[in-house]
N, C-alpha and C positions, 0 to 999 in steps of 0.2 A: 768497373765503373758503377758508381752509385746511381740508383734510379730515383727519380723525383717521386716522392710519396703522393699517392692519389688524394689524400685528405689534407693537403697543405692549405693554409689559410688564404693563399693568393692563387688558388686553382682556377681552372677555366670557368667553373660555375660562378664563382665570385666575380670574375672579370665580366661575364655576361650581365650579371646583376648591376655592376657599377656602370657599364655602358648604357644599359637600359634606363638607369636612374638619371644619367646625363642626357638622354635623348630628348631634345626639345619638342619633338613631334608626338611624344607619348602623352596621352591625356592623363591628368592627375585625378586621383579619387576625390570625391567631394569632401571627404573628411580629413584629407591629408593636408600637408603644408601648402599654403597658397590656394587651397580649394575654396569652394563656396561655403563650406561648413566650418572652416578653420577659424581660429581666433583672429588671424590677420587677413582673412579674405574679405570679399565684398559683402558677404552676408553677416559678418561679425558685428560686434558692437560699434566698432569704429568705421564701418563701411558707409557708403552713400545711402541716403534715404530714397525709398522707392517713390518715383513721381506719381504713381497711381495712388499711393497712400496720402501724399500731400493733396492731390486733387480731390479725393473723396473726403478728406478732412475739412477742406474749405468749400467744396461745392455745395454742401447742404446749407451752409450759412448764407451763401449768395441766393440760393433758391428760397430759403426761408424769408430773407429780406424782401425779395421780389414778391413773394406771396402775401406778406403782410402789407406791403405798399399797394398791391392790387386790391386786396380786401378793403383797405381804408378808402381807396378811391371809389370803389363800388358803393360803399356805404354813404360816402359824401354825395355821390350822384343821386342815390335814391332819397336821401334826406333833403338835399337842396337842389332839386332839378332846375329851378329857375336860375339860380346862380351858376349852375353848370352850363346851361344854355347860353347865358350871357358871356361867360368866359370863353366858351367855344366860338361865339360870334366875334368877340374881340380878336381872338387868335386867327380866325379866318380872315378878318379884315387886315390884320398885319401881314398875313401870308399873301393876300392879293396885292397889297402895296409893294412888298418886297419883290414879288415876282414881276410886277409891272415895271419897277425901276430897272431890274436886271434885263428885261426884254428891251426896254428903251436903250440901255447902254449897248446891248448887243446889236441893236438896229443901227446905231450911229458909229460903232467901233469895229465892225467886221467888214471883210472884203467879199461878202456874199453877193449874190445877184440882187438886182434892184427890187424884183418882185418879193423876194424873201425878206429884204429889209423893210419894205412897206408893210408886209404882213406882221412882222415883229413889232413895228411901230404902232400899228393899229391895235394889236393884241395887248401891248404894254399899256397904251393909253386907256383902253377899256378896263384893264385890270386895276389901274390906279383909280379910275372913277368909281368902280364898284367897291374898292377898298375904302375910299372916302365915304361912300354911301353907307357902309357898315357902321361907321362911327357917328352917324346921325341919331341913332337910337338902337336899343336892344332888339326891337321888333324887326327893323330893317336887316340887321345882321343875321338874325335867326331865319328870316325869310330867304335871304340870299344863300345861306348855308343849306337850307332844305332844298332849294331849287338846284343848287350845285350838285348835291348828292343825288337828287332825283334824276337830273339829266345824265349824270355819270352812270347810274344804274340802268337807265333806259337804253343808252347806247351800248352798254356792255351786254345787256340782255338780248338786244336785237342782233348784235354781232355774234354772240355765242350760239344763239338759236340757229341763225342762218348757216354758220360754219358747221354745226353738227348735222343739220338737215341735208346740206349739199354734199357732205363727205361721208359715205357709208363706212369708211375705215377708221373713223374717229373712235378711240377707246372709250368705253362706257357711254355710248352714244345716247341712250335713253336718259341717263342721268344728266348729261350735258344739256340736252334739250329741256329737261325739267328745270334745271338751275337757270337756264337762260330765260325761260318763260316767267319763273318766279322773280328774277331780277327785273325783267321788263315791267311786270305788274307792280313791284315795289316802287320802281321809278315813277310810274304813272300816279300811284297813290301819293307819293311825296310831292309831285308837281301839282296835283289837283287840290289837295288839302295839306299844305306844308306845315302849318302850326300844329295841328293835331297829330300829324305823322311824326314830327320831330319830337313831340312830347312822349309818344309811345316808343319811339326809337331810343330816347334817353332812358326810359325805364328798362327796356330790353338790354341796353348796354350796361346799366348798373347791375342787373341780375347776372349777366354774363361775366362781369368782372368779379362779382361775389363768388360764383362757381369756380372761376379760374384761380382766384386767390386761395380758396379752400383746397383746391386740388394741388396747388404748388406747396402749400404748407404741409399737407399729408405726404407729398413726395419728399420734402426736406426731412421730415421725421424718419421716413424709410431709408433715405440715404445716410442719415446719421447712425442708424442701427447697423447698416451694412458696412459702414466705414470701420467698425471695430474688427471685422474679419479680414480686412485688407492687410497684406504683409507690409511691415514697416520698412524693411530693407530689401535690397535687390537680391 
């Protein structure tokens, strides 16, 4: 009886290689067919584009546009502070009118308790009256805006200071107390001398917008440089 030669082309070694090649659970090499490095894989010329590459390619443009807009706004505030205050007063008057109308609608159209509806009606009526008072002149609107900001800072400072003093477990307790006292003092200054304080606040806001715009422009340039090193494909 003739023996099967050990070196036959369809021997056991070749069978194992064939079954191993057909095994779906066997990981393929990155450079092989269907791998990430092959011509037909995901990383090839025809593969999908990396979302990170698209994000870095477009993010710097958005940051640059925001930086330029912020820089221009800061320059406008510093060059024309009176016009800026007038525009802020008009927007504040519109805000008061709109919020007052919404509060009146909610007072007449909700099924809340009578006391809440009365409070909403009074608050809405006062808001509308203050909004109309803003349109009587630029000085009135600036005065109301300064008082509004001052009262808000005053209440915020008092609340933050009392919360930090009464609770020893507050994180960064010393800084919280310091910020609360500074907010309280800033609110008092705005209430006592509203016109001078708003003028100073306008200059500070313009300088802050300038610094913010320059920072965003520098960040956009750095993002554009780093976008070149991002992988194009997955």
